[in-house]
C-alpha positions in Angstrom: 98.0 135.9 78.6 100.0 138.5 80.5 100.7 137.0 83.9 104.3 135.9 83.8 103.9 132.8 85.9 101.2 131.5 83.7 103.4 132.2 80.6 106.3 130.2 82.2 104.0 127.4 83.0 102.9 127.2 79.4 106.5 126.7 78.4 107.6 130.2 77.6 111.2 131.3 78.3 111.1 134.8 79.7 114.0 137.3 79.8 113.5 137.7 83.6 111.9 134.7 85.4 108.8 135.4 87.5 109.3 134.9 91.3 107.3 133.9 94.3 108.5 132.3 97.5 107.3 129.3 99.5 105.9 130.4 102.9 106.1 134.0 101.7 103.2 134.8 104.1 104.8 133.9 107.4 106.5 134.5 110.7 109.5 136.4 109.2 107.1 139.4 108.6 106.1 141.6 111.5 102.7 142.3 109.8 102.0 138.5 109.7 102.8 138.2 113.5 100.3 141.0 114.2 97.5 139.4 112.2 98.1 136.0 113.7 97.9 137.6 117.2 94.6 139.1 116.1 93.3 135.7 115.0 94.3 134.1 118.3 95.9 130.9 117.0 97.2 129.3 113.8 94.1 127.3 113.0 91.8 130.2 113.7 93.8 132.2 111.2 93.5 129.5 108.5 89.8 129.3 108.9 89.1 133.1 109.0 88.8 134.1 105.4 89.3 137.8 105.9 92.5 137.4 108.0 93.8 134.5 105.8 93.4 136.7 102.8 95.1 139.6 104.6 98.3 137.6 105.4 98.3 136.2 101.8 98.3 139.8 100.5 100.9 141.1 102.9 104.0 139.9 101.0 102.5 141.0 97.7 102.1 144.6 99.1 105.6 144.5 100.6 107.6 142.8 97.8 105.5 142.7 94.6 105.9 139.0 94.0 104.5 137.7 90.8 102.2 135.2 92.6 100.4 134.9 95.9 99.9 131.5 97.4 96.8 130.8 99.5 97.5 130.9 103.2 96.3 127.6 104.7 98.0 124.3 105.9 98.4 120.9 104.4 96.8 119.3 107.5 93.4 120.8 107.0 92.6 117.9 104.7 93.1 115.3 107.4 90.9 117.4 109.7 88.2 117.5 107.0 88.5 113.7 106.8 87.8 113.4 110.5 91.1 113.6 112.2 91.6 115.7 115.3 94.1 118.5 114.7 95.7 121.0 117.0 98.9 123.0 117.1 101.3 123.2 120.0 103.1 126.5 120.4 106.7 126.2 119.5 106.4 122.5 118.5 104.0 122.4 115.5 101.0 120.3 114.6 99.5 117.3 116.4 96.9 114.9 115.0 95.0 111.9 116.3 96.7 108.9 114.8 95.7 106.2 112.3 97.5 102.9 113.0 95.5 100.2 111.3 92.8 99.4 108.6 90.0 100.2 111.0 91.3 103.7 111.4 91.4 104.2 107.6 87.9 102.8 107.3 86.6 105.3 109.9 87.6 108.3 107.8 84.9 110.4 106.1 84.4 110.0 102.4 86.3 112.5 100.2 83.0 114.2 99.1 82.5 115.3 102.7 85.6 117.5 103.0 84.0 120.7 101.7 81.9 121.3 104.9 85.1 121.8 106.9 87.1 123.5 104.1 84.5 125.9 102.8 86.2 128.9 104.6 89.4 128.2 102.5 87.3 128.6 99.3 86.0 131.9 100.6 89.6 133.1 101.2 90.3 132.4 97.6 87.3 134.3 96.4 88.4 137.3 98.4 91.9 137.1 97.0 90.5 136.8 93.5 88.9 140.2 94.0 91.7 141.9 95.9 95.0 140.8 94.3 96.6 143.1 91.7 95.6 142.2 88.2 99.2 141.1 87.3 99.5 138.7 90.3 98.8 135.0 89.9 96.8 133.2 92.6 98.2 129.8 93.6 96.2 127.2 95.5 97.8 124.1 97.1 97.5 120.9 99.0 99.8 118.4 100.6 100.6 115.3 98.5 99.1 112.0 99.8 102.3 110.5 101.1 103.4 113.6 103.1 99.9 114.0 104.5 99.8 110.3 105.4 103.0 110.6 107.4 101.4 113.1 109.7 98.1 111.2 110.0 100.0 108.0 111.0 102.6 109.5 113.4 100.3 112.3 114.7 103.1 114.8 114.2 106.2 115.5 112.0 109.0 112.9 112.3 112.6 113.1 111.2 112.5 109.9 109.1 108.8 109.3 108.6 109.4 106.0 110.4 105.8 105.4 111.6 104.5 105.7 108.1 107.1 103.3 106.7 106.3 100.9 109.5 102.6 101.0 108.7 103.4 100.5 105.0 105.5 97.4 105.7 103.0 95.9 108.2 99.9 96.3 106.1 100.5 97.6 102.5 96.8 97.1 101.6 95.6 99.3 104.4 98.3 101.9 103.8 97.3 102.0 100.1 93.7 102.5 101.1 94.8 105.5 103.2 96.8 107.0 100.3 93.7 106.4 98.0 91.4 108.2 100.5 93.8 111.2 100.7 94.2 111.2 96.9 90.4 111.5 96.4 90.0 114.2 99.0 92.9 116.1 97.5 91.2 116.1 94.1 88.0 117.4 95.7 89.9 120.1 97.6 92.0 121.4 94.8 89.1 121.3 92.3 87.1 123.4 94.7 90.0 125.8 95.1 90.1 126.2 91.3 86.3 126.8 91.2 86.8 129.5 93.7 89.5 131.3 91.7 92.9 129.6 92.0 94.8 130.0 88.7 97.5 127.4 89.5 97.6 124.6 92.1 100.7 123.0 93.7 101.2 119.6 95.3 103.7 119.7 98.2 105.3 116.3 98.8 107.7 117.5 101.5 108.8 114.0 102.5 109.0 112.4 99.0 112.7 111.9 99.5 112.2 109.2 102.1 110.5 106.9 99.5 112.7 104.7 97.3 112.2 102.4 94.4 108.7 100.9 94.1 107.5 102.8 97.1 108.3 106.1 95.4 106.5 104.9 92.3 103.4 103.7 94.2 103.1 106.5 96.8 104.7 109.6 95.4 104.5 109.4 91.6 101.3 107.4 91.1 99.1 109.6 93.5 100.4 112.8 91.9 99.6 111.4 88.4 96.1 110.5 89.6 95.4 113.9 91.1 96.8 115.8 88.1 94.8 113.6 85.6 91.6 114.2 87.6 92.2 117.9 87.8 93.0 118.2 84.1 89.8 116.3 83.3 87.8 118.9 85.3 89.9 122.0 84.6 91.9 121.4 81.4 93.6 124.8 81.4 94.7 124.9 85.0 98.5 124.3 85.4 99.8 122.1 88.2 103.2 122.4 90.0 104.5 119.2 91.6 107.1 119.4 94.4 108.5 115.9 95.3 111.1 117.4 97.7 114.4 115.6 98.0 113.6 113.3 95.1 117.1 113.6 93.7 117.5 111.5 90.6 113.8 110.9 90.6 113.1 114.5 89.6 114.2 113.2 86.1 111.1 112.4 84.1 108.7 113.3 87.0 106.8 115.9 84.9 106.2 113.5 82.1 105.2 110.6 84.4 102.7 112.7 86.3 101.4 115.2 83.8 102.7 118.1 85.9 103.2 121.4 84.1 106.2 122.3 86.3 108.5 120.5 88.8 109.7 122.5 91.8 113.2 121.6 92.9 114.8 121.7 96.4 118.3 123.1 96.8 119.8 119.6 97.2 120.2 119.4 93.5 122.2 122.0 91.5 120.5 124.3 89.0 123.1 123.3 86.4 122.2 119.6 86.8 118.5 120.3 86.8 118.7 122.4 83.7 120.3 119.5 81.9 118.1 116.7 83.3 114.8 118.1 84.4 114.1 121.4 82.5 114.3 119.6 79.2 110.7 118.4 80.0 109.3 121.9 80.7 109.1 124.5 83.4 111.1 124.2 86.6 110.7 126.1 89.8 113.4 126.9 92.3 115.9 126.5 93.9 117.7 129.1 96.0 118.9 127.8 99.4 116.5 129.3 102.1 119.5 130.0 104.3 120.4 132.9 102.1 117.3 134.7 103.4 118.9 134.7 106.8 122.6 135.4 105.9 122.1 137.7 102.9 125.2 139.4 101.5 127.3 138.7 98.4 126.7 135.0 98.5 122.9 135.6 98.1 123.5 137.9 95.1 125.9 135.4 93.5 123.6 132.4 93.9 120.6 134.3 92.5 122.6 135.2 89.4 124.0 131.7 89.1 120.5 130.0 89.3 119.0 132.5 86.9 121.8 131.9 84.4 121.6 128.1 84.7 117.9 128.0 83.9 118.0 130.8 81.3 117.6 128.4 78.4 114.1 127.3 79.3 110.9 128.1 81.3 111.7 128.9 84.9 110.0 130.3 88.0 112.4 131.6 90.6 111.8 130.4 94.1 113.5 128.9 97.2 114.4 125.3 97.5 112.1 125.1 100.5 110.0 127.5 102.6 111.5 130.6 104.1 112.3 130.3 107.8 111.0 132.4 110.6 114.5 133.9 111.3 114.8 135.3 107.8 115.4 139.0 107.2 112.8 140.7 105.0 115.6 142.9 103.6 117.3 139.8 102.2 114.0 138.9 100.4 114.0 142.4 98.9 117.7 141.9 97.8 116.8 138.6 96.2 114.1 140.2 94.1 116.1 143.2 93.2 119.0 141.0 92.1 116.8 138.8 90.0 114.9 141.6 88.3 117.8 144.1 87.9 120.7 141.8 87.2 
């Protein structure tokens, strides 16, 4: 095994940690903007395998990251389950809403998602052929709780209030929705692996708004179910879990879910995470994305600090969240140069 990210995910401590970046194919790159304009709109780009593969490859050509992450969106799964999905320019995604048990019951079965999602698998097949031999291909999906928050509210919300309200009003129906998304996510990620993904990642962007029993039931348990099912079908494929803003609940998350790596947001310090999280295996993260905008000496210092903090165990360098559209590509290059050259 020569791919550095796969080595880290197997528990190897490397002299220089491998690096990739969440949302590395995105609006901060002029070449991405040109390809998106060619596609016409965001969803058309996601469902065009040639163009989706092209934008996935762009940051690899420019920066030489150690991994490429499939270009897609977490809300393609709700669409495949029967939800209406569209994007409003400058505002983000919109979906038809699910507000009761009848809405959950009307969703398609998990086994039906492949009809809609088959172009995504073709993108992965193209990438498997075209990526450099040393570059790892990462597939992904949204975790059930985060996906559910969008399906219930019909859009992103600051506090995931509609999803919490549904959960409190009808926990049985809400659990049924989580179960449906969980089953669909297993099907989706398994098909990504069949198409050529070497690693898969679960993005639970809103995990931090779950507390206590709710975190156990709707963040931890679905992740454990998905990972167990994937490991049963694909025993050698590593899984990265990202329960963003989990705070203290990062501790033990890998052991509780079976994840090979836990990705960390920048709300926890690398020093704390090295002591409390990395002891269970590989960690990923966790540079503040704002450094990609500001750059300068603070960027260099924080890259060195994070590398040093995690140097005693397996580590994949990344941001604590996705890179933002106002980031400067030169700062991305500076991050990589600092990490690799000291």
